C-alpha positions in Angstrom: 97.4 124.2 122.0 95.8 121.3 119.8 97.9 119.7 117.3 96.1 118.3 114.2 97.9 115.9 112.0 96.7 115.3 108.4 95.6 119.0 108.6 95.2 119.6 105.0 92.9 116.6 104.2 89.3 115.8 104.1 89.1 115.5 107.9 91.9 117.5 109.0 90.9 120.8 107.2 87.4 121.1 108.7 88.7 120.0 112.1 91.4 122.7 112.1 88.9 125.3 111.1 86.4 124.1 113.7 89.0 124.2 116.5 90.2 127.7 115.4 86.6 129.0 115.3 86.0 127.6 118.8 88.9 129.9 120.0 91.5 127.3 120.4 95.2 127.6 119.6 95.8 125.1 116.8 99.0 123.7 115.1 98.3 122.2 111.8 100.7 119.4 110.6 101.1 118.2 107.1 103.7 116.7 104.9 104.0 119.8 102.7 103.5 123.6 103.1 99.8 124.6 102.8 97.4 127.3 103.4 95.7 127.2 106.9 93.2 129.5 108.6 94.3 132.8 110.0 95.9 132.4 113.4 96.7 128.7 113.0 100.4 127.6 113.2 101.5 125.3 110.5 104.4 122.8 110.8 105.7 120.6 108.0 106.5 117.1 109.4 106.9 113.5 108.2 105.4 111.4 110.8 107.4 108.3 109.6 110.6 110.3 110.0 112.9 110.0 113.1 111.7 113.4 114.5 108.0 112.5 114.0 105.9 115.1 115.7 108.5 116.6 118.0 108.7 119.9 116.1 104.9 120.5 116.5 104.3 119.4 120.1 105.7 122.3 122.1 103.0 123.6 124.4 100.4 121.2 123.1 97.7 119.8 125.4 95.9 117.6 122.9 96.6 115.7 119.7 94.5 114.5 116.8 96.4 111.6 115.3 95.7 110.7 111.6 98.4 108.4 110.2 97.2 107.1 106.9 100.1 105.8 105.0 102.6 106.9 107.8 101.4 103.8 109.8 103.0 101.5 107.3 106.0 103.5 106.0 109.5 102.0 106.1 110.9 102.9 109.5 107.6 104.1 110.9 107.0 103.9 114.6 103.5 105.0 115.3 103.6 104.0 119.0 106.6 106.3 119.2 104.4 109.2 118.2 102.2 108.7 121.3 105.3 108.4 123.4 106.6 111.7 121.9 103.2 113.3 122.7 103.2 112.1 126.4 106.9 113.3 126.8 105.9 116.7 125.5 103.1 117.1 127.9 100.2 116.2 125.8 97.4 114.8 128.0 94.7 113.9 125.4 95.0 112.0 122.1 92.0 111.4 119.6 93.1 108.7 117.2 91.6 108.2 113.8 91.3 104.3 113.4 89.0 102.3 111.1 85.8 100.3 111.4 87.9 97.4 110.1 89.8 96.7 113.2 86.5 95.3 114.5 84.8 93.9 111.3 87.8 92.6 109.5 90.6 92.3 112.2 92.9 89.9 110.4 94.4 92.1 107.7 97.8 93.5 108.1 96.8 97.1 108.2 94.0 96.5 110.7 96.3 94.4 113.0 98.9 97.3 113.0 96.0 99.8 113.8 94.6 97.7 116.5 98.0 97.5 118.2 98.2 101.2 118.0 94.7 101.5 119.7 95.8 99.2 122.4 99.0 101.2 123.0 97.0 104.4 123.3 94.6 102.8 125.9 97.6 101.7 127.9 99.6 105.0 127.6 98.1 106.7 130.7 96.8 109.5 128.4 93.1 110.6 128.0 91.9 109.1 124.8 89.1 108.6 122.3 89.2 106.4 119.2 87.2 107.1 116.1 86.3 104.2 113.7 84.8 105.4 110.5 83.6 103.2 107.7 83.8 104.3 104.1 84.1 108.0 103.2 81.6 109.9 101.1 84.7 111.8 99.7 85.8 108.6 98.0 83.3 109.7 95.3 86.0 112.2 94.3 87.6 109.2 92.5 84.9 109.8 89.9 85.3 113.5 89.5 87.3 113.5 86.3 85.2 111.0 84.4 82.1 112.9 85.4 83.6 116.2 84.3 84.9 114.9 81.0 82.3 112.1 80.0 79.4 112.4 82.4 80.1 108.8 83.6 80.7 107.0 86.9 82.5 103.7 86.5 82.5 101.5 89.6 82.1 97.9 90.7 79.2 96.5 92.7 76.7 99.2 91.6 73.9 97.9 93.7 75.7 97.0 96.9 75.8 99.7 99.5 77.3 100.8 102.9 76.4 103.7 105.1 79.4 106.0 104.0 80.1 109.0 106.2 80.7 112.7 105.4 84.3 113.6 106.6 83.0 116.8 108.0 81.0 114.7 110.5 84.2 112.8 111.4 85.8 116.2 111.9 83.0 117.4 114.1 83.1 114.3 116.3 87.0 114.6 116.6 86.5 118.3 117.8 83.9 117.2 120.4 86.3 114.6 121.7 89.2 117.0 121.8 87.2 119.7 123.6 84.7 117.8 125.9 85.6 115.4 128.6 82.3 113.5 128.3 83.6 111.8 125.2 86.8 110.5 126.5 87.4 106.8 126.9 85.2 105.9 124.0 85.6 104.0 120.7 83.1 105.6 118.3 81.9 103.8 115.2 81.1 106.5 112.7 78.7 105.9 109.8 76.4 108.0 107.7 72.6 107.9 108.2 71.7 105.3 105.6 73.1 102.6 103.2 73.7 104.1 99.8 75.0 102.2 96.7 77.3 103.6 94.0 74.4 103.8 91.5 72.5 105.9 94.1 75.5 108.1 94.6 75.7 108.6 90.9 72.1 109.7 90.9 72.7 112.2 93.8 75.7 113.6 91.9 73.6 114.0 88.8 70.9 115.7 90.7 73.4 118.2 92.2 74.7 118.8 88.8 71.4 119.1 87.1 72.9 116.9 84.4 72.4 113.3 83.5 75.4 111.0 84.7 75.6 107.6 83.4 76.6 104.6 85.8 78.9 102.0 84.2 79.5 98.9 86.3 83.1 97.6 86.4 84.1 94.0 87.0 86.2 93.4 90.1 89.2 92.9 87.8 88.7 96.1 86.0 88.2 97.9 89.2 91.4 96.5 90.8 93.4 97.4 87.7 92.4 101.0 88.1 92.9 101.0 91.9 96.4 99.6 91.9 97.5 102.8 90.1 97.2 104.6 93.5 97.3 102.0 96.2 99.0 98.6 97.0 97.3 95.6 95.5 96.6 94.2 99.0 94.7 97.4 99.9 92.8 97.3 96.6 91.7 93.7 97.3 90.7 94.6 100.9 88.7 97.5 99.7 86.9 95.4 96.9 86.1 92.7 99.5 84.3 95.3 101.6 82.5 96.8 98.6 81.4 93.6 97.1 80.5 91.7 100.2 80.0 93.9 103.3 79.4 92.1 106.4 76.2 92.8 108.6 78.3 95.0 110.8 79.6 97.0 107.7 76.0 97.9 106.6 74.8 98.8 110.2 74.0 102.4 110.7 75.8 103.4 113.9 74.1 105.8 116.4 77.5 107.2 117.5 77.4 110.5 115.5 74.0 111.2 117.0 75.2 110.4 120.5 78.3 112.7 120.3 76.9 115.6 118.2 73.2 115.5 119.2 72.1 115.3 115.5 72.0 112.8 112.8 74.9 112.4 110.3 74.7 114.2 107.0 73.5 112.3 104.0 75.4 111.8 100.9 73.2 114.3 99.1 74.5 116.9 101.5 78.1 116.1 100.7 77.4 116.1 96.9 75.8 119.5 97.1 78.7 121.0 99.0 81.4 119.5 96.7 79.6 119.6 93.3 82.2 122.0 91.8 84.7 119.1 91.7 82.5 117.4 89.3 81.7 120.3 86.9 
């Protein structure tokens, strides 16, 4: 049995499907009831709650741990989730971390994630750590404005990073869960090329077959929009990366190729597969 947390999100959904198609027994964990592939067990759990993952771990041999906001929720004990997994007999944990633990190690969220990484290494379990940069799926923030006004509004239109397709993260996670060769590694996951918001807009327009205008926001305008759905500190962190990425944050990593034996998917591929969200 393999337990997948965040199983209804951009990474967990394709990961759950890939494991099920590989013939694995899978338990999908999410905060709310949701549809899952046939044959997959679904468990509703709050990872920040006192029981954490306990209801999902019976019979599990491996765990994909995606914490998101659970890492910082009031009363959260993410290290306790690894302890729960070990106590339940889990022998392998694949942790979704972030590139920022290396490139921007001093922010509060990255300090907490790095501590969790260190705890996993010291747990005695088999492990692998995934450190993606920006996600191609962040373009979904623009879906409503594209549908209603044929506009993408974003800051730093001509500054790019090598964003990654979440489906590639899911495939790397599946490989680490199923193949002993990938254990003990910390994998930096990026897309195949640096791409700017203006170039992403052009890719969405091409997939739609309809012109889409790019409107560049100031940092202040972008932050005002972002704090509607995230803490101001996280908005500032995100804008710092978008506006002034470090050399390490624009480097294209070879790790997807190393694990999967193929290049990561380009943003155009992601846009083609998700274009209905923008119609």
